[in-house]
Structures are given as structure tokens and as C-alpha cells.
C-alpha positions in Angstrom: 8.7 122.9 109.4 8.2 125.8 111.8 5.1 126.9 110.0 3.7 123.3 110.2 4.3 123.0 113.9 2.9 126.5 114.6 -0.2 125.6 112.6 -0.8 122.2 114.2 0.5 123.0 117.7 2.6 119.9 118.0 4.0 117.0 115.9 6.1 113.9 116.3 9.5 113.6 114.7 8.3 110.6 112.7 5.4 112.7 111.3 7.7 115.5 110.2 10.2 113.1 108.6 7.5 111.5 106.6 5.9 114.9 105.6 9.2 116.4 104.4 10.8 113.3 103.1 14.0 113.4 105.1 15.6 111.3 107.7 14.9 111.4 111.5 18.4 112.5 112.0 17.8 115.5 109.8 14.5 116.3 111.5 16.1 116.2 115.0 18.9 118.5 113.9 16.4 121.0 112.5 14.2 120.7 115.6 17.2 121.4 117.8 17.8 124.6 115.8 14.1 125.7 116.1 14.3 125.0 119.9 17.5 127.0 120.1 15.7 129.9 118.5 12.9 129.6 121.0 10.2 128.9 118.4 9.3 125.4 119.7 10.2 123.1 122.6 11.1 119.5 122.2 9.7 116.6 124.1 10.4 112.9 123.9 9.6 111.9 120.3 8.4 115.2 119.1 8.0 119.0 119.3 5.3 121.5 120.4 4.6 125.2 120.0 2.2 125.1 123.0 3.2 126.9 126.2 4.5 125.4 129.3 5.5 126.7 132.7 8.9 127.8 131.4 8.1 128.3 127.7 5.9 131.0 126.2 4.6 130.2 122.7 6.0 132.1 119.7 3.8 135.1 118.8 2.8 133.5 115.5 1.2 130.6 117.4 -0.4 132.9 120.0 -1.9 135.0 117.2 -3.9 132.0 116.0 -5.0 130.6 119.4 -8.2 131.4 121.3 -9.2 134.2 118.9 -12.9 134.1 119.8 -12.2 134.2 123.5 -9.7 137.1 123.2 -12.1 139.0 121.0 -14.9 138.7 123.6 -12.6 140.0 126.3 -11.3 142.9 124.1 -14.9 143.9 123.2 -15.6 144.2 126.9 -12.4 146.1 127.6 -13.1 148.6 124.8 -16.1 149.9 126.9 -13.5 151.2 129.4 -11.8 153.5 126.8 -13.1 157.1 126.4 -12.0 160.0 124.2 -9.1 162.0 125.6 -7.6 159.0 127.5 -4.0 157.8 127.3 -3.9 154.0 127.4 -1.1 151.5 127.5 -1.2 148.1 125.7 1.4 145.4 126.5 2.7 143.0 123.9 0.0 140.3 124.4 -2.2 139.0 121.6 -5.2 139.7 123.9 -4.5 143.4 124.0 -3.8 143.3 120.2 -7.6 142.6 119.9 -8.2 145.9 121.5 -5.9 147.6 119.0 -7.8 146.0 116.2 -11.1 147.5 117.5 -9.6 150.9 118.0 -9.3 151.2 114.2 -13.1 151.6 113.9 -14.2 152.6 117.4 -15.3 156.1 118.0 -13.1 156.9 121.0 -10.7 159.5 119.5 -8.9 161.6 120.3 -6.8 158.9 122.0 -3.2 158.4 123.0 -2.0 154.8 122.7 1.4 153.7 124.2 2.7 150.2 123.3 5.9 148.1 122.9 4.1 145.6 120.6 5.1 145.9 116.9 1.9 144.2 115.8 -0.1 146.9 117.5 2.2 149.7 116.2 1.6 148.5 112.7 -2.1 148.3 113.1 -2.5 151.9 114.6 0.3 153.8 112.8 -2.1 155.2 110.2 -5.1 155.9 112.3 -6.4 159.5 112.4 -7.2 160.7 115.9 -4.8 158.3 117.6 -1.6 159.7 119.0 0.7 156.6 118.9 3.7 156.4 121.2 6.0 153.5 120.4 8.2 152.3 123.3 11.8 151.6 122.3 14.1 148.9 123.6 15.7 145.7 122.3 13.6 144.1 119.6 12.6 140.5 120.4 11.4 138.8 117.2 9.8 135.8 119.1 7.5 138.3 120.8 7.4 140.9 118.1 8.0 143.5 120.8 10.6 145.9 122.3 11.9 144.9 125.7 14.8 145.3 128.0 16.1 148.1 130.2 15.5 150.8 127.6 11.8 149.9 127.4 11.4 149.8 131.2 13.0 153.3 131.5 10.8 154.7 128.8 7.7 153.4 130.5 8.9 154.9 133.9 8.7 158.4 132.3 5.0 158.1 131.5 1.7 158.2 133.3 -1.4 156.8 131.6 -5.0 156.5 132.5 -5.4 152.7 131.9 -3.0 149.8 131.3 -4.4 146.8 129.5 -2.2 143.8 130.0 -2.3 140.0 129.8 -0.2 137.2 131.2 0.4 133.5 130.7 -1.1 132.1 133.8 -3.3 132.9 136.8 -3.4 130.9 140.0 -4.2 131.3 143.7 -4.4 135.1 143.5 -1.3 135.7 141.4 -0.5 136.4 137.7 2.5 134.5 136.3 4.7 134.6 133.2 7.5 132.3 131.9 10.1 134.9 131.0 11.8 137.3 133.4 12.5 140.1 130.9 8.8 140.2 130.0 7.9 140.4 133.7 10.0 143.5 134.3 8.3 145.4 131.5 4.8 144.4 132.6 5.5 145.5 136.2 6.8 148.9 134.9 3.6 149.3 132.8 1.3 148.6 135.8 3.2 151.1 137.9 2.7 153.7 135.1 -1.1 153.5 135.1 -3.8 155.0 137.2 -5.9 151.9 136.5 -4.9 148.4 135.5 -7.0 145.8 133.6 -6.0 142.2 133.1 -7.3 140.4 130.0 -7.1 136.6 130.1 -8.8 133.7 128.3 -10.1 130.9 130.4 -7.3 128.5 129.6 -4.9 130.5 131.7 -6.9 130.1 134.8 -5.5 127.5 137.3 -2.1 127.5 135.6 1.3 128.7 136.9 4.5 129.7 135.1 8.0 130.2 136.3 7.8 133.8 137.5 5.2 135.6 139.6 4.3 138.9 137.9 2.1 140.6 140.5 -0.7 139.7 142.9 -4.1 140.0 141.2 -5.0 142.7 143.7 -2.8 145.0 141.5 -5.5 145.0 138.9 -8.7 147.0 139.2 -10.5 144.5 137.0 -9.8 141.1 135.6 -11.6 140.3 132.4 -12.1 136.6 131.5 -14.2 135.0 128.7 -17.3 133.0 129.4 -15.5 129.7 129.0 -14.2 129.9 132.5 -15.3 127.0 134.7 -17.1 127.5 138.0 -14.1 126.0 139.8 -11.8 128.6 138.3 -14.1 131.5 139.1 -14.5 130.1 142.7 -10.7 130.4 143.1 -10.9 134.1 142.0 -13.7 134.6 144.5 -11.7 133.0 147.3 -8.9 135.4 146.7 -11.2 138.4 146.5 -10.3 139.2 142.9 -12.4 141.8 141.1 -13.4 140.2 137.9 -16.0 140.3 135.1 -17.0 137.5 132.8 -17.2 138.6 129.2 -20.0 136.9 127.2 -18.9 135.1 124.1 -20.6 136.2 120.8 -23.5 134.0 119.7 -22.5 132.0 116.6 -25.0 132.0 113.8 -26.7 128.6 113.0 
């Protein structure tokens, strides 16, 4: 059931009952358990894996969403990476696209620091990359290591660039739904000489429960070409330094 909701984004209880051939009572009991685990959130008559102001989507859902937009931003970000650098990647699926490209990019030797298990697995066998995995409490919903131990590990480091993402951007601030994620992101930004924010255009004009930092903390904000003129105007009004990343041209 979780796989179905993660694939479709949302579903009604009636649809799930029919698909799995069980009663509505059984469906609601199972959905209560999935919500307790943080995989989905319930709404009247159904359930969704999509984010809200207080709920960040499960990593498996985020891995499938806005892939082309994230790829465009990551391609642009990769131009900022040079041999000999130490870079920090947060636990976002946007920066994971950078990790994917580091497997074939000619930017070694390179030191990569991350708390994201998905990125660790991608880069663990790459020659020329010195991989530093940040410890902490493992969070399966984010597939990353978090908590006080992670923050303290980050505070002992100094890197050239931190590449990070967040759930929402609005009126000159970056936002995220979860406080324990916010503390790690702030520590990462403090540990870097330069900070770059990667966002897809759906995050513009949205807010979440916690302010992370003002957008002025980032040297550059990278956003894909799907951003509306209104959203970009808001960035201009708050004097945000941003670059629009062209989407790849699809073949006919």
C-alpha cells in the first residue's frame, strides 16, 4: 500500500480498499500505521505522500519527483566544483543528483562530505573521491544521519562549498518542515566558505513550519527554468543572488 501511494502521490481510502480487496476499516487502520511511521499523511477520505507545510515527503517519493528539474540544477552546480576541493552535500534529493554526476565528472581529486546514505552508497567505490560520511542517528524516512552527533561532526569541519536544498522558499527565507533537519542544515552552512542552494521551481512561493536561514546566507541560489516570472520577481525584490538553470531540450 505504501508503494502504491508513493508511486501515485495520493489515493482515497475507497480506491485502496477496492485495489487490495479489503474493508475500509482495514484500510484506515493500515493508513494510521503508515502515518505513524511518517511515510504518508492522512486527509479527509484519503492519504497523500506529497509534502505540506509540516510534513516532508518520504525519501522514496522525493527520489521520483521533479527529476528533470533537479538534474538541470545539478548540472549547473557541477560547474562550481573543481579538483582539490572539499564539498559538502546535504541529505536532499537535489544534491543527490550532483553525487550521481560526480561518478563520471573529471573533477578529482575531490573530498565529499555527506550525511545522506544514498549519496554515500553512490560514491563509496569512486576512485579519486575521498568520501567522509557524517555519523549520527539514522533516520530511515530521510535515509540520512541526523541529530546532535551529526551536528557536532559537521562543526569540526571546514569545506570549500556546501550544496544544500530545502523544502520551501518565500519572501527572502528558506524553510523546512522538521526541526532536527534544520539544525543539521544550519551547521553545514556554517562549515562552508561558500553556500549554494539548489531548488526546483515548485518550492518557490511556499513556506514550511521552520525558517532555516535567510536566503542572504547563500552565495548563489540555483533554480530550474520552470520558475515563473512572479517567483523570480520575489527573489529580485529580496536581492537574492540567483541563477536560472536551463532545462535540457527533449528530443522530438
